[in-house]
C-alpha positions, 0 to 999 in steps of 0.5 A: 439215202438208205433203202429201208422197208418201212416207209415214212410214218404218216401224221398220227396221234401218239401211241403208248407202248409197253413191253419187255424185249431182249437187250439184243432186240433193243439194240437192233431197234435203236439201230433201225431208228437211227437208219430211219432218221438218217433216211427220212431226216426225222427222229421217231420214238420207238413207240411210234416206229414199232407198231408201224414195223409190226403192221408192215411185217403182218402186211408182208407175211403171205402165210399169215394173210392166207391163214387169216383169210381161211379163218375168216378174220380179215378185219 
């Protein structure tokens, strides 16, 4: 089983996502979704994975966390 940073997604309500990305990023996201499916045995749509990936990125960005705290915007 692969070790990836994103944990298995919890049960949740559907989320709609609309954005424009580069073909290279789309390819990388599709590859990540495939590794996620191999790791957890569950195929998740990108519209479900991307918000969780963004949240994990923000939660792990210490510079952003510090700057956000200094701005008083921790909600």
